Structures are given as C-alpha cells and as structure tokens.
C-alpha positions as CSV (number, residue, x, y, z in Angstrom):
1,M,108.2,83.1,157.3
2,K,107.2,79.5,156.4
3,K,104.0,80.0,158.3
4,L,103.2,83.2,156.3
5,I,103.9,81.4,153.0
6,F,101.7,78.5,154.0
7,T,98.9,81.0,154.9
8,L,99.2,82.7,151.5
9,A,99.1,79.3,149.8
10,V,95.9,78.4,151.7
11,L,94.3,81.7,150.7
12,V,95.2,81.1,147.0
13,W,93.6,77.7,147.3
14,V,90.5,79.3,148.9
15,F,90.3,81.7,146.0
16,S,90.4,78.9,143.4
17,V,87.7,77.0,145.2
18,K,85.4,79.9,145.9
19,A,85.8,81.2,142.3
20,Q,83.7,78.2,141.2
21,D,80.6,79.6,143.0
22,N,81.3,83.3,143.5
23,E,82.3,86.2,141.4
24,L,86.0,87.0,141.5
25,S,86.7,90.8,141.6
26,F,89.8,92.5,140.3
27,S,90.9,96.0,140.9
28,V,93.8,98.2,139.7
29,G,94.6,101.8,140.3
30,G,96.9,104.2,142.0
31,D,97.6,107.6,143.5
32,L,99.9,110.5,142.6
33,V,100.8,112.4,145.8
34,S,102.8,115.6,146.5
35,S,104.5,113.8,149.4
36,Y,104.2,110.3,151.0
37,V,103.3,110.6,154.7
38,W,102.8,107.4,156.6
39,R,101.5,107.2,160.2
40,G,102.7,110.7,161.1
41,A,106.1,110.6,159.4
42,L,107.4,111.7,156.0
43,A,108.5,108.7,154.0
44,A,109.3,110.3,150.6
45,S,108.6,113.4,148.5
46,A,106.3,113.4,145.4
47,S,105.4,109.7,144.6
48,I,103.4,107.5,142.4
49,Q,101.6,104.7,144.3
50,P,100.2,101.9,142.2
51,A,97.7,99.3,143.7
52,A,96.2,96.1,142.5
53,G,94.1,93.4,144.2
54,L,91.6,90.6,143.9
55,S,88.8,89.6,146.2
56,I,86.1,87.0,146.5
57,A,83.7,85.9,149.3
58,G,85.4,88.3,151.8
59,F,88.9,87.1,151.1
60,S,91.4,89.5,149.4
61,L,95.0,89.6,148.1
62,S,96.5,93.0,147.3
63,A,99.7,94.6,146.3
64,W,100.7,98.3,146.9
65,G,103.8,100.2,146.1
66,S,105.3,103.7,146.2
67,T,108.2,105.2,144.2
68,D,109.7,108.6,144.7
69,I,109.4,110.3,141.3
70,T,111.9,113.1,142.1
71,S,115.0,111.2,143.1
72,G,113.8,107.6,142.4
73,D,115.7,106.4,145.5
74,Y,112.6,105.5,147.6
75,K,110.9,102.2,146.6
76,E,108.3,100.3,148.6
77,V,106.4,97.1,147.8
78,D,103.8,95.7,150.2
79,F,101.6,92.6,150.0
80,T,98.5,92.0,152.1
81,A,96.2,89.0,152.6
82,G,93.0,89.8,154.3
83,Y,89.4,88.7,155.2
84,S,86.4,90.8,156.1
85,I,82.9,90.1,157.2
86,A,80.1,92.2,158.8
87,G,82.4,95.2,159.5
88,L,85.2,93.1,160.9
89,S,88.5,92.9,159.0
90,L,91.7,90.8,159.5
91,A,94.9,91.2,157.5
92,V,98.6,90.3,157.4
93,T,100.9,92.6,155.6
94,D,104.4,92.2,154.3
95,Y,106.2,95.6,154.2
96,W,109.4,96.3,152.3
97,W,110.7,99.8,151.8
98,M,114.5,99.5,151.6
99,G,114.6,101.5,148.3
100,E,116.2,101.3,144.9
101,R,119.4,99.3,144.3
102,N,118.8,97.3,147.5
103,Y,119.0,93.8,146.0
104,K,118.0,91.8,149.1
105,Y,114.3,91.5,148.7
106,F,114.3,87.7,149.0
107,N,116.3,87.7,152.2
108,H,113.8,86.4,154.9
109,D,116.4,85.3,157.4
110,S,114.9,86.2,160.9
111,E,118.2,87.9,162.0
112,S,118.9,90.0,158.9
113,T,115.7,90.5,156.8
114,D,114.5,94.0,155.9
115,H,110.9,92.9,155.7
116,L,108.4,93.8,158.4
117,F,105.3,91.7,159.0
118,E,102.2,93.2,160.6
119,F,98.9,91.8,161.8
120,T,95.8,94.1,161.6
121,V,92.4,93.8,163.0
122,G,89.8,96.5,162.2
123,Y,86.1,97.1,162.9
124,T,83.6,99.6,161.6
125,L,80.6,100.4,163.8
126,P,77.3,99.2,162.3
127,V,75.7,102.6,162.9
128,E,74.8,104.4,159.7
129,K,74.9,107.8,161.3
130,F,78.2,107.1,163.2
131,P,80.4,105.0,160.9
132,L,83.5,105.2,163.1
133,S,86.2,102.7,162.2
134,L,89.0,101.4,164.4
135,T,92.2,99.5,163.5
136,W,94.9,97.9,165.6
137,N,98.2,97.2,163.8
138,T,101.1,95.2,165.4
139,M,104.4,94.2,163.8
140,F,105.0,90.6,164.8
141,A,108.1,89.5,162.7
142,G,110.9,90.8,160.6
143,A,113.1,93.9,161.2
144,D,111.0,95.4,163.9
145,V,113.4,95.2,166.8
146,K,114.4,97.5,169.7
147,K,117.9,98.7,169.0
148,G,120.2,98.0,171.9
149,A,122.2,95.3,173.7
150,D,119.3,92.7,173.6
151,D,117.7,93.7,170.3
152,K,114.3,92.4,171.5
153,R,111.3,92.5,169.3
154,A,109.5,95.9,169.6
155,Y,106.0,94.7,168.5
156,S,105.5,98.2,167.2
157,T,101.8,99.0,167.4
158,Y,99.8,101.7,165.7
159,I,96.1,102.3,166.7
160,E,94.0,104.4,164.4
161,A,90.4,105.8,164.5
162,K,88.8,107.2,161.4
163,Y,85.5,109.0,161.0
164,P,84.0,109.8,157.5
165,F,81.5,112.5,157.0
166,A,80.5,115.0,154.3
167,I,79.8,118.7,153.8
168,K,77.7,119.2,150.6
169,D,79.6,117.5,147.8
170,I,82.9,117.2,149.7
171,A,83.7,113.9,151.4
172,L,85.7,114.4,154.6
173,E,87.6,112.0,156.9
174,A,89.0,112.8,160.3
175,S,91.7,110.5,161.7
176,L,93.7,110.0,164.9
177,G,96.6,107.6,165.3
178,L,98.6,106.7,168.4
179,T,101.2,104.3,169.6
180,P,100.9,102.8,173.1
181,G,104.6,102.5,173.8
182,K,108.2,102.6,172.5
183,S,108.1,101.4,168.9
184,L,108.9,102.2,165.3
185,Y,106.8,105.3,165.6
186,A,108.1,106.9,168.9
187,E,110.3,106.5,171.9
188,K,107.2,106.4,174.2
189,A,103.4,106.2,174.2
190,S,102.2,109.2,172.2
191,V,99.8,110.6,169.6
192,A,101.5,110.0,166.2
193,S,99.1,111.6,163.8
194,I,96.0,113.8,163.6
195,G,94.5,114.4,160.2
196,L,91.7,115.7,158.1
197,K,91.2,114.6,154.5
198,A,88.9,116.2,151.9
199,I,88.0,114.4,148.7
200,K,86.2,115.9,145.7
201,N,85.4,114.4,142.3
202,I,86.4,116.8,139.5
203,K,84.2,116.3,136.4
204,I,86.3,115.9,133.3
205,S,83.5,114.8,130.9
206,D,79.9,113.4,131.2
207,G,81.3,109.9,131.8
208,F,84.5,110.6,133.7
209,S,85.4,112.3,137.0
210,L,88.8,112.5,138.6
211,P,89.0,112.1,142.4
212,V,91.4,114.6,144.0
213,Y,92.1,115.2,147.7
214,G,93.9,117.4,150.1
215,Q,95.0,116.2,153.5
216,I,96.4,118.0,156.5
217,L,98.4,115.9,158.9
218,T,100.2,116.8,162.1
219,N,102.4,114.8,164.4
220,P,102.2,116.2,167.9
221,R,105.2,114.1,169.1
222,S,107.6,115.4,166.5
223,E,105.9,118.8,166.2
224,D,105.7,118.4,162.4
225,I,102.9,119.2,160.0
226,F,102.2,118.1,156.4
227,F,99.8,119.2,153.7
228,V,99.4,116.5,151.0
229,F,97.7,116.8,147.6
230,G,96.7,113.6,145.8
231,I,95.1,112.4,142.6
232,T,93.4,109.0,142.5
233,L,93.8,107.3,139.1
C-alpha cells in the first residue's frame, strides 16, 4: 500500500510539473444504467455511475463510482492512475465495493482490507480499418485471495478484447472477456463475457445530443444473460 501511495504522489508531482508547459484537461460525467454488469456478472440493479478525471501529457488520474438507486445498499468507489502513449496504456486501479454502511474504507491492512488493487496493460492496434484493443488486468494486492486453508493470493486475471465498428449512424462494439484460471471470476479457465454494445446520439436540440446505449452480455460459464440500457450524462 505504501508503494501505491508513493506512486500516486509521484504522479501528482508529475501533473504539477507538466502543467507548466502542457494543457491540463478535466472531465466530469456519468452514466445511468438499468443494471450494473461487470465482467460477466451482475453487481447491482439500476445504478447511477459518476466519473471524473484529469489528464496531461499522457498521464491521468480518475475516479469512478456506482450506487444502486433502488435499494441504496450497493456502493462502489474506484480510483485509477494511468499513462498512455501511442496506443499503449498502463494503469493501476484501487477497487472498493463493500457497500453502504461499511465504515472501513481506510483499512489497508494486508490481512483484512476490502480493497482490491489491479494492474492493467492495454494496447490498441495502430490499424485504422482494424482498431482492435486488448487489455490484460491482474489483481496484485488486497482482498483477492483463494479461499481455503492457505488463503494464497489468487492473482485474478481478466483478459478482454474489444472491436468497435459502425452501421450507418449507430456505433457498435463487440467484446470478449475470459479468465485464464481459478479466480474472482470463475473456478477454472473460461469465457466470462461475450457482449455487443450499440450507441446512438439522440438529438435533443440543435446544440445538444444525448448518448444512449443498449448492451447485450452473456456469460457462458454461468449460463446467464443481461440486457442493459444506459444514458451517458
């Protein structure tokens, strides 16, 4: 945990130095979704998912959250530090999804923390007509352990491929996610998610359009299927 805090401190320093010669970019937004599905599993019902971030010279710091708006019991807050250049991206994410009324967010003890820390490396092919993107995500610290007598670290890994394309004015994205072994996602190597997402901008006025999307996701391992509707704000 100390190493992560040191890394974040270095990134903040880099931001302050780079800001002298580069333009600092801020973003804020969010999604309203009919259900929250993450990596082939249902996390919560209808949810509001705010997001905010800043970036400069390839470096980024972002925050993302999700709150169940029906029961209010599910609460998630994630922070990510990343860097990207020429199609290559690297990131470290701190996940926390223990829900409302769990007052142990600042517990980072290696034996009892509820946080999960993940390293991600991604790459988008530099081919205009074939913009396939691949990401490798591995939990390396926190609560990601194999339950049992030894409670060894699981190093839960999720590998995903995404391919964007379009049909007329509809933007589409096909995705495939799998895990290579026993992990947070499955008891053995398996395909965890197959999805197709369609995005369309609904014109509200001459100067404003509202992006909406529908996404069908299926999990062959659990034999489950989801149909998610979302609005990007």
